[in-house]
N, C-alpha and C positions, 0 to 999 in steps of 0.2 A: 504494500500500500504506500502510495506517495504522500509524503508529508512536507508541506511547504512552510517556510519561515513566516512568522507573524509580521504584519506590516510595521509594527514598532521596532522589531528586530532589524528589518531592512533599513529603516530610517537611522537607527542608532549606528549600524555598521557604516552607512554612508557618511554620517557626520564624523565618525572617528577617522575614516579613510581620507576625508577631505582636509583634516587638520594639517596646516602648513602648506596646503596646495590650493587654497582659495584664490591666490593671486593669478595663477595661470588659468584656472577655471573661469574666473571673471573675465579675463582678457579674451579668451576665445569666444565666449558667449557675447561679450560686448562687441567684438569685431563682427560677428555674425549679424547682430542687431543693426550696427551702423551700415554695413554693406547693403542689407535688405532695405533699410529705411531710405537710404540715398537712392537706390534703384527705383523704388516705388515713388518717391518724391519726384524724381526726374520724369518718369513716365506720366504721372498725374499733372505735372506742370506743363509738359508738352501737350498733353491732351486738352487741358483747359484753354491754352492759347490757340491751339489749332481749331477747337470748336468755336471760339469767339471769332476767329478769322473767317471760317467757313460761313458762319451766320452773317457776319458783316458784309461779306461779298455776295452771298446768294440770297440772303434774307429768308432762307428756308429752315424751318425748325426740323423738318425731316432730314435734311442734309446734315445738320448739326448732330442729330441723334444717331445717324449712321456712323459719323466719325466717333461718337461716344462709344458705340458698340464695338467699333474696330479697336479702340484703345483698351476697352475692357478685355478683349481677346488677347491683346498684347500683354496686358497686366497679368492675365491668367497664365500665359506662357512664361512670363518672368517669374511668377510665384513658383511654378514648377521647377524652373532652373535654379532659383534660389533655394528651394527645398532640398536640393542635392547636398547642400552643406550639412544637413542633418545627419548624413552618413558619417561625415567627419567628426561631428559632435559625439555621436555614438561611439566612434573609435577612440576619441580622446578619453571619455569617461570609462570605457571598458579597459583601456590601458591602465588607468589609475586603479580600477577595481582588481585587476589581475597582477598588479605589482610591476607593470611595465612603465617605461618612461613616456609620458605624454608630451606632445609638441603642438604648438599653436598651428603649425602648418598642416596638422591633421584635419583642420577645418576644410581643406580643399581636396581631401582624399577622394571624394566621390567624383571629382572632375578628372583626376589622374588615373583612377583605378575603377573598373567596373562601372563606368559612366552610364552605359545603357541601362544596366540593372538599377542603378540609383535613380535614373530619370523615370523609369517605369514605376518604381515605388513612390517617388515624389509625386508623380502624376496621379496615382491612386489616392494618396493622402489629400492632395490639393483639390481634386475633383470631388472627393467625398465632402470636403468642407464647403466647396462652392455650391454643389447641387443641393445639399441638405440645408445649409444655412443661408445661402444667397437670397432666396425669395423672401425670407423673413427680414433680412437686412435691407433689401430694396424697399419693401412695404413700410418698414419702420422709418426709413429715410424720407419716404414720401410724406408720412405723417408729420415728421419733424419739420419738413420744408414748408408744408401747406397749413399745418395746424388744423387740418380737416379731420374731425372725429370719425368720418366714414372710413378712414384708413386704419384706425386703431384696432378694431376687432380682427380684420384680415391679417394685420401685422402680428398680433398675438397668436392667432391660430397657426399661421405659417411658421412662426418661430417655435411654437410648441411641437407641431408635427415634425418640423425639421430636426429638432433636438432628439425626439424619440427615435428617429431614424439614424441620426448622426452618431449618437453615443455608442450604441452597440457595434456599429460598423467601425468607427474609429478605434474602439477598444480592441476589436478583432484583428486590426492590422498595426497596432501601436508598436509592436516589437520588430517590425519588418526591417528597419535599418540595422538593428543589432543582428538579426538573423542573416542578413546579406554578408556580414563580416564573418559569421560562424560557418556559413555554407557557401563559399565562393564559387562552387561548381554549379549552383542552381541559378536559373534565370530569374528575372524580376517577377514574372508571373508565378513561377514555382515557389519563390520565396514568400510571396503574398499568400498563396494557398497554404503553405506550411504554417505560416504565422496564424492563419485563421483556424487551422486544426489545433495547434498548440494552445491557443487562447480559449478554446471551448472549455468551460468550467473554471476559467481563470479571469474572465472579463469582470466579474463582480469583485474579485479580489483587487484588480487594478483600479477599478472605479472607486472602491472604498479607500484605496491608497491615495488617489488623487483628491478625493473629498477631504482627506486628512490635512491637506495643505491649505485648505480654504481659510482657516483662521490666520495663518501666517501671511496669506495673500492680502487679507484685509488690513493687517498691520503694515504691510508694505505700502499699501495705498495711502494709509494715514501718514506714512513717512515721505509722501510725494514721490513714490516710486523708487526711492534710493535703496530700500530694503531688498528689492528684486535682484540687485547685484549679488547678494549673498543667497537669496532663496533659490534662484534659478540653478546655480551649480548644485545646491543641495538636492533639488528635485531631480536633476539629470543623473546625479550620482545614485540616487535611490532607484531610478528606473534601470540603471545598469545592473544593480544588485537584484532587482526584481527579475530581470532577464536571466542572470546567472542562476538564480534559484529556480526559475521556470525550467531551465535546461538540466539542472542537476539537483532535483529534490532528494530529500532523505528517504530511502526505501525502508519501510517498516513492515514487519510480518503481520 
């Protein structure tokens, strides 16, 4: 019979292992944030100026919306590409967990090695997020922009339904980047399928683990986000140990 570690045990182990290593962990996660933020800011700024120019020249709302949809597609592609860096983050924290030397350059592992596999996994994660949560986000934005109460109920319903679909799917493929490192011979699709099988019966455990971080997240928000510099490495380290425990549970008779 397989026996997994308790969530508090995983967190305590992660906390102990990170002692003296927070500097490097903060650096790689902050670098990932800055690169992603700058790329999205650049695309959004170009999109805004292009839409304004198209509308000024053509006077057509339809043409401006067409440009908007085009840049939405570009932003989606950019998010998939940026998501490849999650393979490097997984490698960085697995190296720490396994007593290996981590390097900041690990962040770009997915671009240098197994790039096709990393892109497939990133596409699955990004599309899951977009398809499930996108409608609710769009309707909520419409409500905020217009202050029209008719958007409120559809926005709430779309968000609720989207979350009900998103949570089990995202939990089912959450360990895919770790698995691609552990099974280099498998394709991206095979890695996702393997992750889905392994997470059967473990999604609730991961969900409860993530819920356990909520109080710390609230404290980080109260600190104007500064606390996330330390919380994010702690979370990533815990996920690495969750993965190792998932792959090597204690066997009991």
